[in-house]
N, C-alpha and C positions, 0 to 999 in steps of 0.2 A: 700319700697313701695312709689310708685308715689303718690305725693299729689293730693287730689281730689279738684274739681273747689270750693268747700265749705270751704277747708283748706286754713289757711294764705299761701298765694304765689300760691295757686292751679290755680287761675284765670290766675295768669301769665305764669305759665307753659303751660297752655291749649293756650293761645295766641302765646307761642313760635312753640308749635305743628303746629297751623293754620298757622301761618308765614311760618314754613318751607315746608307746601304742597302747599303755595299758587304759581301760576304761572305768574300773571300779577300784575304790581304796584296797580291796584285798589283792586285786590284779597288780596295783602299783607296789606293795608290799610284798608280793610274790607269796602270798599265804592262802590257806582256805578261808571260805567265806564264813566259816563257823569256827574259826581260831580262836583260842581264849587269850585273854590279856598277855599272859606270859608270852605266848609265841608271836604276838603283834609286837611286843617291846622287843623281843630278840631280833625279828627281822628288820626293825625300824634301826636298832642301833648298827645292825651289820651294814645297812644300806649308807647310812650317816658316815660312818667310818670309811667306807670305800669310796665316797663321793666328797670327801673333805678336800677344800682348794689345797692344802698343803702336798696333798697326794698327785695334783693335776698340774704341777709347776711346769712340767716338760712339756703340755700341751699347748695347742694353738689358742688364741684368744676366743675363737669362733666355739671350740670343743670345751673351753671354760665356761662359757656363756651356757651354753647347751646343758652342762652338769649343774651349774648353779639353778637353772629352770627346773631339772630334775629334782634336785634336792629341797626346793620348794614345795614341789607336788609332793615327795615323801613325806614332809612334815604335815601338809594338809592332809593327806591320807591318813595319817596317823589319828589326827583329831577326827577326822569324819567317820572312821572305822569304830573308834572309842564310842562316839556320840550314837553311833547307829544301834551298837551292842547294849547301849545303856536304854536306848529308847525301846527296845524289844521287849524290855522287861527285866534284865538281869540286875538292875539295881531300882534302888526307889530315890525319890527327890531328896535332896539334903535336908537337915534340920534346919529350924528358923534361927537366924543369926542373933546374937547378943550386941547390946551397943556397949562401946569401952568408954562410955564418959558421955557427957553432954555436947551439943554442938558447940565449936568454938569460932566466933568472929575473929578473925586475925586482921582485918582491914575493912573499915567502914567509910571509905573517902568515896565521894560520886564517881561512877564509871570503873572503879577499881574495887570494889567490894570483894571479899572473900571468907568464905565459912570452911571449916573443916569438919568432917564427919568420921568416925571410926568405930569399927565393930571387932569384935574377938575373933582372929582367924584360928580355927581347929588345929591343934599342935599335932594330932595324930589324925591320919586318914581313916575314915570309917568305910570299908570295903563295900557296905551294903548302900550306904548314903554319899557316895565320893562327891566332893564340891570341884567342879572343872574351871568356873570362873565366877565372878560377881557381876551383877547388873545393876545400874543406879539410874533410877527414873524420878522425874519431876512434872507437875503439871504445867502446860503452857498457855492456861487460862483459868479464871476463876468465875464463879457464878456470882449473881449480885448479892448473896448472902455469904459469899466468900468460901464455898464448896469449890474444892479443886476439880478440875475437868482436864480432859483430853492430856492423859499422862504419856510423855516421851521420854525415849531412851537417852539419858545423857552421858553415860560411861561404860564402857566394859573393861573389867579389871581383871588381871590373873589371879589364880586362887591363892596366892602367898601374900596378895596387896591387901591390907585392912584398914585403909584410909582412902576418902574421896575429898578433893578439894574443889569446892564450889566456887567459880570465879566469874566475873562480871566481863571479862574480856573475850571468854567462849560465846560465839553467838547462840547456840542452841541454849547454854545456861543463861546466858543474858535475857533470852526470851521469858524463862519463867522467872528471872528476878523482876523484870519489868511488868509481868503479867501480876505479881504480888503487889508492885507500886501502884499499879493503876487501880486496883479496888482496896489498896491499902489494910491487907491482911494483917492480923495480930501475929500471924506465924505462917511460914511457907514450909511445906510437908515434902520431905524427899523419901523414897523407899528403896531399900537394898534387897537383892535377893541373892542367894546362893544357887548356882544353876549346875546341872549336868544333862546329859542327853534325854533323861526322863522327863525333865521339866524343872520347875523353881520352886524354891522353899517358900514358905509363907512370908509376908512382906515384913521388913525391919522398918518401922516409921522413925524418922527424925523430925522434931517440928524446930525450925529455924526462926528464933523471936527477928520479927520483921518492923512492925509498924513503929514500937517504941525503940527500936535500935537505931534508927536514921531519922538525925533531926528534920531533913527537908520534907519527910511524909507527914509531919505533925503540922497543927494549924487549927484553925476554928472555921468551923462549918457554917452553912448559910442557912438563911430564911426567907421567904418570900412574903411581901405584904399582900394581903388578899384585896385590899382597897386600891392602891396604885402600882402595884406589881413592882416594888423597888426591892432590890435584892441586898441583904444586908448580913451583917455578921450575927450568928446566933450566939446569945450570951452564956458564957460560961457557967452561970447559976443555973437554978431550976425554978425561977420565978414562975408565976402563974400565967403574967401577962407581961409582954414587951411592946413598948411605944415604937411605931415606927419612925425612922429619922427623917422622912421626907414630908409624910402627911399626918403623922401624929396620931394615928389609928392605933388601938390596942390590940395584939393578937397572941394567941397562944403558941409558945415555941413549937411544942410538940404537932401541932397540926399545920403550922406553916413551915416545917423544916424542909429543906431542897437540897439535892446533891447536884451541884454545878460540875459540868463536864466541860474539858478542854476542846474546842472546836477541831484542834490539830491532832490530838492523840486520844481522846475519849478520857484521859486522866483525870482525877478528881481535883477541883481547883478549890483552895482553901485561903482564908484570910490569914495576914500575918497577925504579931500581937499587938499591934496597935490599929488595927482594924480599917488599915489605908490602902492595903493592896490585897487584890483576889489573884493569887497565882497558881498554876497548873503544878501539882506535886509529881508529876510523872516526867514531862519535858520541861519544865521550868518556864512554860509561855506566860508572859504577864496578860491577864484575862481582864481586869477592871479596876478602878480606882474607886475608894469608898466615897460617899456623899460627902461625909464630914472633911475627907482630905481634899476633895474638890473644893469646899468652902474656906478652907484655910487661906488661900493666897489673896481671895477677894477681901477678907476681913483683915488681913495683914495690910494690904494696899489701903483701905479705907482708912487705917488708924495711921497711915504716913510712914509704914515700913519701908525698908528697901527692896522688897521682894525676895523672900528666900527660896520660893520655888520657881520651877520652869515647867511649861508645858501641861500646866493644871493638874501636877500629882502632888504638890506641897513637899514639905519634908518630911518624906516617907521612909521607914526603916528599910534596909536592905534585904533583899529576899532569901530565905534559906532554903532554896531549892538546888536541885542539880545542875549543871551547866546543860546548856541547849542539846538535846538529843536529837538525831537525825532518823526519821522513820521512812 
C-alpha cells in the first residue's frame, strides 16, 4: 500500500510523483518561472533534504530508485534554471581567465605524454559575471603552415577546478596530440574559457612546446634531385649547392626541398642522424633506406668482410620514433 502524505515518508513520495510529472525546471523545483536565485536555492535545498537516501531507508527498493531519479532531475533542474536565467540577460559573461604559470610537461614517453595547464580560479564570485564551469578546447588538425583548425571540446571542469591534465591516453586528447605530431608544429595550443548561461569569456591560450620537446619528432628533412629523382637527406648547413649521392648533379637545397609523407598515416618522414633511415615521425613506420646505407654492405663484402648487415639495410642506427600506432 502506497504511503499517504501524513505517514512517515509519504510527503517524500508525493514529491517524487510531482517531480516525475513536471515538465520545466521551474515545475520540478516548484517555484515561479521568474523566481530569483535565492528562491531557487531555497526550493532546491528543501527537496534535496527531503529526498536524501538516509530518509528513505524504510521504503522499498523500487521507491528508493524512483526517489534517486527524482533527485537527479532536481539537480539538473537547478542547473537548467540558473542557465536559463543567466541567458535571459541577468548576468554578463565571465571575465577572461589568467594563467597560473607556464604549461608543464610531466611525462614525455611515447604513448603516455602528459601536460598540465593551470589558471587562477577567482577567490570570490562576481554576481554580475558568475563562473559556472570551465571548458577546454584543442585543435584536431593543423594546416600545412601549422595553423590550428577544427577546435573540439576536450573537457568540462567544475568552477572550483583550476587545472587541466592533457593526456595521450584519452582518445579525444590523443587526436589533438597526433595532429601536432603529423605537422610537427612548434607548439600545440589549448584554450580555456570561463562559462555561464550567458556565454563564454575570452579565450585563455596555452602554448604547449611540442617539436623540440619530443625527440622522435626531430630529424633531417629531405630533398629531391631534379635530374634522377633520388630522395636524399637535406644537409644541415646552408650551402648554395648540394651534390646528389646518386647521379652527382648539383642542386640548390631551397629549390629541391620536399616533404615526404608516410603512406600509412600521412605523417612526415625524416632521416635519422646518420642519414641511413627514413622513418615516419608519427606512426614509426620505416619508409626507406638511404642510398649510402644500401651501398655499405656491398663495399663491405667486396673488401672481404663478414657482412655486418642484413636485408640490404647496413648497420643503421636505431630509429628514435614512437612505437607503432594503430589507425
